[in-house]
N, C-alpha and C positions, 0 to 999 in steps of 0.2 A: 334536463333529466326528468324522467317520470318514473314513478315507483308505485307499487301497490301499498296500501296501508289499511289498517284496521283502526277505526275511530269508535271508541265505546262511549256512549252518551247516556247519562242517567235520565230515564224517562220522565220522572216527575218534575225535574228542574231544568233539564237540558245541559247540566254541567258536564264538562269533560271528565270522564273517569280515567281514561288512558288512551294512548295512541301508540301503535306499533307501525313504524315506517322506516324505510331505508333512506328517505330523502327529505322529509318535512317534519318538523317538530314544533312549529309555531302555529297551533290551531286554537281558535277561539270560538266559543259557541254562544248562542242566544236561544231563549225559549219565550218568544213573544206571546204565545197563547196556546190553548189546548191543541195538541197534535202538531205543533209547528216547531221545527228545529232549524236554526240557521247556523251554518258552519263557515267561518272565515279562515283564510290561510291555506286552502287546499291546493293552491297553485304549485305545480310541480308533481302532483300525483297524476296517475293515469286517468285520462278523460273517459267519459262514458262512450260507449256502453261497457267496454271491457274492464274499466277501472272502478265503476260505481255500482255496487250492488248492496244488498243488505241481508242480514240474518236476524230473525226474530227469536226471542226466547219462547218456549212453548206456551207460557201464559199469555202471550200476545199473538198466538197463531191465527186468531180470527180477524186480525187487523189487516188493512190494506195500506200500502206505502207507495208514495209518489216521490220521485227525486228529480230535481231540476237544477240547472247551473246557469246563472245569468250574472254578468258583470262581476265575475270573480267570487260569487257567493253561491255556496251549495245549500239548497233548500230542501228539507225533507218534511213531507206532510204525512200524517198518520190518521187513519179513520177506522171506525168500527161501526158496522151497520149504517154506513153513510154519514156518520157524524164525527167531527174532529175529536180525537181522544189522545191523551198522553199514554205512552207506553207504560205498562205496569212494571216492567223490569228493565 
């Protein structure tokens, strides 16, 4: 089963704020460095491209985001002016 979900992550720490999903509720996150967010446990959610997108808070509007999925791990990279940066919100 696949389902869409909203995973809200705190920019400064990568901590999971909350998740809204019809199928998966065992999500774990890591924040290994500036602008790097690793999300484990997304198996069962709709795969890219239709299932993975992002929404930024207005304070982070100047940031660029790259999303990848390899070996069951969803990786999100954030940059501003070409440099890795944590989300402000």
